[in-house]
C-alpha angles and dihedrals in degrees: 000000000000119000092207118114126193135193142157106256096193128061115286093247137110108272142144093268139010129199123218117192129202132179136177147075111309096022092122093052090046090052091052089067092057108029129076092227128062108250101170092081092060111131099173139013107309136174118214131188116205148105130295110214134174127196092347095310121115110230103180146325107252146175107238122198116202118195118189115220145264090035093065137096093264096033088242135093106287133196124191120189120201106198136161111291101247111123088219089064093043093051093048092053093046092047091050090056093044090055088056094054106274117136131214112264116241122228110300094356094136091053090042091056090048090054096047091045091055097249093124139004123241094265090054091045092052090051090061089067091043091054091053092049097043111129099183135041090243092053089050091051093051090050092046091057088057092047090052090055097249093120093049089059089065089068097057097072090045093051091047094052092050092043092051091053093043093049091049091052093045094051090052089052096046099039109029091151094065114098098188096070125086111266115233118225134162092270091055092051094042094052093046093049091048090054092050090045090059090050091050092048089056092047093048093048094050089043092055090050091048091050090054091050092046101040102025127218128288109220125194115201105206141168143109122311118285098013092119105266094140091044088053092050090051091048092050092048093039090227139086096259099142127048111251118205137155087230110102115238097029092136107067101160136037114278115199139199141154133232132181117224114187092325099319120108116224115198105207124207118191106201136196115270111272113234142111111295137170093192107107097214093044090048089055089053091050090050090053089050091056091049091050090051091054092050097044126103091207131028122203108198109201114206128189097247092204091060105031130214115346130203089260091051090054090051091052092049093050092048094057112096117153102012129090108258123203117182111201127186110218130199092047088162088070095049119092099180118044127192121230115252094023120121109234127186139163109218091182091055092043089241098144105122094112089056093049090053092048092049093056097038092052090064090071095224107169098223144279091322089068089068092052099041123093113236142181093243111154121103089246094051095045090046091054092048090053092048091050089052092049093049093048092049087051089053090050091050091049090050092050089050089055095243117168113282094237090061091050088051090061092064092044090052090050090052091050092050090050090052089052089049090061088070094038095256110154095356121153125252089242091060095049091046089055092049097046093044087074091062124094120253111268096037 
């Protein structure tokens, strides 16, 4: 069976040009059977101009880029065909290759081959997908640092610290009779783990900040009916996105919009007013509001400033656990006496600057350096950092409890393996399949 994979690398839409990508052993020889120039003799990167034809029929005049492996993105011979952007042409070219034994690439298969052929580590591979999905310049910059290998370099000192401690423990286990090696005791292990814990705390903090910059923040605007949630959404978006009416219960479904605050994208969700209702459609909207609250990173509770906190408002406040909660008193233009420390706005008058500042400040982003610092910011990477920390703290606890050194070594070995997993060293096929399945076809 052929090792050649093929995919459209540009969107499947009518356009001036389209790009078709192929990779694998034998792709040059396969191309020889379709292209008017001989590609199989390519020794270095070469651009050809010629005609793609199949069974005697000319399909299109194309620019064909031939990249000789292993100095390619995938580490294999690669062909990219720039043709006219009609999907009729694209489909004819793809079908011609499929008839000759090529197979459709699965999601992320090009990046997967690059990873398994040693052209990039797993952090760099993940950043390819992040670059494609970046929605702000700042998110793109964070992902680009990972693609350039700057993020991967953060792992090396962590691995070395764990490896140094592990090797010291192992040599004490294997050669207890030697007197010229440093003896390991619980103080040695405790001090080393504390040092690594500080390193991990820094990496986790910067990773959380990087994740916010890269992925943005999902914000649910909630509150009782007619407190000004839709007016606030419109003020935040600077457009009339949601219908505003004095009739309670006007919003019956989630209305969405995005804003960019100092380089962070906030995905806003205006929800139906939360209250008791016997109306079926309105009840469905309230149920969706509660689901959006559960899924949000940040909750903005809008309160009618002229009335103060209600019983429902108190229930919402008490139900929030892990999300950022901002309680904002709307209709400030109707309030004569204001309390110190309370956040007042007037959505109707577009006076919302204090809320915008609170939204950004509540993220805890250190400063401008956060946008220029590489970070381990994917859910997988942050999860591994936390697991490394947990395992090392377990090793420290075992040492302080005077457990045998060989049992302590088990946790240290587990921490080292988790550090290797950050870069994709020794990972299982199942894990990489799950990661690359999130990619688009053609990347």
